[in-house]
Structures are given as C-alpha cells and as structure tokens.
C-alpha positions, 0 to 999 in steps of 0.5 A: 526471469522473475518481476523482481529480478528484471531491471526496470524499463527505462523511463522516469521514476515514479518517485519524481514527478511528471512536469507539463512536458513530460507529460505531453511527452506521455500523451505522445507516446501513447497517442502513438502505440494507439494509433499504430493499434487502431491501424493495425487491427481496426477499431472494432477489434480495440478489445480489453479485458472487461476487469485489471487488476494492477498487482504490486507486492512488496519483495517477500510478500508472496506476490508469486504465491498468492497471484493464482489465488486472487486470479480463482477468487475473481474468476479468472481463468488466463495466466497474469501478464507478467511485464518481466516476461513480457519484455523477455518476448520474441517480439521484445527481442527482435526489437533489441536485435533491431539496437532499439531500445525496450523503453516506455514507448515499447512497454506500453506497446507490447503490453496493448498488443498482449491485453487484446488476446481473445483469453484477457477478455473477461480479466487480467492480472497484471504484475509490475505494471506499471513502473514509471510516471509515463506507464501511469500515464499511459494507463489513465490514457488506455482507462479513458479511450475504453470508457470511449469505445464502450460509448461509440459502440455501445448498443450496437452488435458490437457492444456486448465487446466493449463493456465497462471496464474495471481497474483493480490495485492490490498491494500485498504488505510486509514490513520491510524487517519480514520482507527481509527475513523472507527473501534471505530466507528464499536464497536459502533455499534456492541454494540448497535445492539447487545444490541437489538440482545438480548433485542428483541430476533431478529437477529443473533449477530455481532462480538464483537471486543476488538480493537473497544472499546478501542483506544490504540488497534485499533491504535495497531491494524493498526501499526501491519498491516504496519509493517506485512500484509502492509510489506508483499504485498509490498516485491511481488509488484516487482513480480506481478499486483499491485493495491493500493486503496484509500478506504477514503471516501464514498463506491460510492467514493471506488468502483469508486478507484477500478473500475478506477484502474482495467480499467487502468490495465485492458487496459494497453497495453504495452507490460509486459516487459516494464510494469515491467521496469515501475514498480518502477515509484509509483502510483500518488495514492498511493504518495499522500495519504502519502504526508500529513502523511510524511509532518508532519513528516518531519516539527516536525523532523526540529523542534527538530533534525535542530532548529537554521536552521529552524528557519532561514527559517521560519525568510526568509519566514517571511520576504523576499515572505510573504509581496509579497505573500501578495502584490498578493493575488487576482491573488494568484501566486508570484514570487521572487526572491532572492540571499538570501545565506539562500537558499545556503543550500540545506537542507534548501529550502527542509524546504521552501517548505515543510512550504509552502505546510503545509500552503496550497501553493505550492511553486517551486524553481528554481535555475539560475548561471549567470557569471558576468564580473568582470575585464578584463586582459588588458594584454591577454583580458582574462575576469573574471567572478563571479557565480551569485545565484539567487533563482527564488520562485514561490508560488502558492495558490488560488487567492481572489474572487472579486466582478466584474460589 
C-alpha cells in the first residue's frame, strides 16, 4: 500500500498548533521510545543515518517516479523508508494483533528502529514523515540526540559512527488543477492496465485508488496534502535545508529542476550562520509557482469585497492607460505620467498592478513628489510650496513582430 492511500496514523493533525501540554506529551513519547531503544541496543550502537531526506509531494507530483532519481543524485543506494509500508510491517502487524493502536508512539518506535539498520548509515529518504505535530516535535528531538551523540563520541574510536547529521526537506509541488488532472489520468491508466491483466492473466495488478476516479475526492486529497503534509514540512524549513521542486512538466524537466536545486545547495559556499540568516528570503521558484493562484484570489476578492474601488481602478486603466499602451504596441513599452487622484489610494495601486499582471503585462509604478512654488512672503522672503505628486507608470509587454525589408 502506498503512502498516499494509507490512512494517517492516529495523532493531532499538523494544521493544529500544539499546546504546552501536548508538547510535553510529545516529549514523553519520544523519551519513552528513546529509553527503550537505548536499553535494547546499547548507547554505543545508536547509529543513525548521516543524511535524512524528508520527501513530500503533492498528489500527482510524481514522488514515486522521482524518488529513485533523488536517491541516485544524492549517492544513496538504499531503498526509501516508506512510512505506510512500515505500518504494514510484521512488527506493526503484531501490535495490531495485540489490540494496540498504531499511533505516534508506535510510528516513532518503528521508525527509529528501522533507521538504525546498517543499510541506511550514509543516508536515507523518508517518504511520508512527519505527518502530525507530535512527529514534528519527535524529529527535532531525534536530531538533537544525534548531535549530542556526536559530541559524546567525538575523538573516540567510535567517533566515525557518529557523524554530523544533515536533514533535508524536499517538496515536489504541482498546483491543484494539475494535481487533479494527473490523479484522474493515473486512474484511467490503472483501470485499463488492470482490465488487461485480468483478461490475459499476464502481469501484476496496479494499486487502484478510489481518489483517482472521483474529481471531488482527488481535490480533497490535494487539500489534505496542503493542510497537513505541506504544513508539516513548512514548519521545519526554518531549521533544516529546504528544497522546493517545481514538479510540473516532463520527467526530464523535473529531473533537471531537482539537479539545479541540489547543485545550488551543494555548491553553496556560505558559512552556516549566513545560510541561517538568509532562510527568510524565499527561493524565486517557490514564489513563482504560487503567484498565479494568489493573483486569482486577490482579483476575485477585489470584485466581491471592494467593488466600487475596483471599478474606479478599471475605469482609470481603460480611459487613461490603455489608449497610450495601444500606441506603443510595436515597442512593447509604454510610459505614463499622471496626477490622477485615483492612485492616491495605496490599495488602488495594488489593484492596478494586479490587473496588468493578470492580462499579461508587467507594470511598475513610481511616485515622484515635486515641490511647486506657490507664493513668496515679501517681508521674510519665505517661499511657500505645494507638493505635487506624479505617478510614473511603466507598462511592458511583448511588442509586435513586424517584418522589415
């Protein structure tokens, strides 16, 4: 069963912020698991992967398709740890058979035991973790324990087994429309494949998800990803290395995006303190992939929440700007200076730029304030000025391709 189709383990959804009491409970869960692990294996054998990649992906983003490529790019030879498969393991089955609920404590216990296998020493991809706020807290505590173990064994003969841990967050992203289209396409292909297997008896059946045949369910699955898994990984981006991958496009294009992102990270020669300082500045690709969705939301909100102001802005654009833009259709650049009071409203300026963006233009507005003398006090020589505000608007677009010669 895949991570996407396996029911999430019991626990508090990511979208909810933990209270102090819940954080305390998370610490108790981790401490209990850690003590059991320490007792069963011995402290000197608490050897975890050097590199941990937390892999998340929107439904239909091709996470299963690209996992092997990511592993190869990072030089990992072990298979990924898929949390849903871990929850179907013999160990988890014994818990269920004994009447135990597979909740956060059990997930953390199963995962930590799995990560100590020698196959994962150099690094591992975790598919489907973390899913709850408790798991987020436990991951932070695990990394903290790994750092403490490294300090404890540093300079000893066992030091080689406790290397500096590195944690990466990698998110493969497609927008909602593309996600739904891909899920439904996969459903059609799966049904066709399975019908052929049943007819001929040749080949293996593919997993057939109900969400791949129902647009409403596919949409819900995407929104659950945004509200839970997405938030889980975002809550950690200020702490660990973060990779945002545009997964729209062909397999080759997405692989190139992955290479570009990892190459950027691997060749970054900044001091870790500098990297931490820059974390608050978003990566351009992350902004651009969300830009269209956010623009649509803003424009709709103008129409429904501020219709009179929006109408004034549209009238100003149609009457004062569009005629000038049309006269510059060949060059693709129009400059407009105006003192129109419509733009005195900061919200109107925002609306103007958004309207041009939606229609395929790139618009910028600069405000220039000019002091214009109005009168002179003959007795004192003091000059009284009024402030003249000039809005300088630049509109750029693809100019006309005209034939010459």
